[in-house]
C-alpha positions in Angstrom: 0.0 0.0 0.0 2.9 2.4 0.7 4.0 2.1 -3.0 0.7 3.4 -4.4 0.2 6.1 -1.9 -2.8 6.8 0.3 -4.5 9.1 -2.1 -4.3 6.5 -4.9 -5.9 3.9 -2.5 -8.6 6.4 -1.6 -9.4 7.0 -5.2 -9.6 3.3 -5.9 -12.0 2.8 -3.0 -14.2 5.6 -4.2 -14.3 4.1 -7.7 -15.2 0.7 -6.4 -17.9 1.7 -4.1 -19.6 4.1 -6.6 -21.2 1.1 -8.4 -22.4 -0.7 -5.4 -26.1 -0.9 -4.5 -27.3 1.1 -1.5 -27.6 -2.1 0.7 -23.9 -2.9 0.0 -22.9 0.7 0.7 -24.3 0.2 4.2 -22.3 -2.8 4.7 -19.2 -1.0 3.6 -19.9 1.8 6.1 -20.5 -0.7 8.9 -17.2 -2.4 8.1 -15.3 0.9 8.1 -16.9 1.8 11.4 -15.8 -1.6 12.7 -12.3 -1.0 11.6 -12.2 2.5 13.1 -13.5 1.2 16.4 -10.8 -1.4 16.8 -8.1 1.2 16.6 -4.5 0.3 17.2 -3.3 -0.6 20.6 0.5 -0.3 20.6 0.6 -0.6 24.4 -0.4 -4.3 24.5 2.0 -5.9 26.9 1.7 -9.3 25.0 3.2 -7.6 22.0 6.1 -6.2 24.0 7.0 -9.7 25.2 6.6 -11.2 21.8 9.2 -8.8 20.4 11.6 -10.3 23.0 11.0 -13.8 21.9 13.3 -13.6 18.8 16.3 -13.1 21.0 17.6 -15.0 24.0 15.0 -16.8 26.1 13.3 -15.1 29.0 12.7 -16.5 32.4 9.1 -16.7 33.7 9.9 -13.9 36.1 11.2 -11.7 33.2 8.0 -12.5 31.2 5.7 -11.7 34.1 7.7 -8.4 34.8 7.3 -7.4 31.1 3.5 -8.2 31.2 2.5 -6.9 34.6 5.3 -4.7 35.7 7.4 -5.1 38.9 5.1 -6.0 41.7 7.6 -7.3 44.2 6.6 -10.9 43.7 
């Protein structure tokens, strides 16, 4: 998608939805609303730990510390 540019993608979307019947347009709108409501959560602790998995192994304590923070356990 980066190669085409965001404006080109928007233009293609507009071209494709122009020919859709009204009932399908509502489906497209619902889907877009769904995508927007999901958002992007970069603060997911699971994703932070997953990035570490490509390197050296972590102990259970290190994984829990990454997931839940230091709680003095």
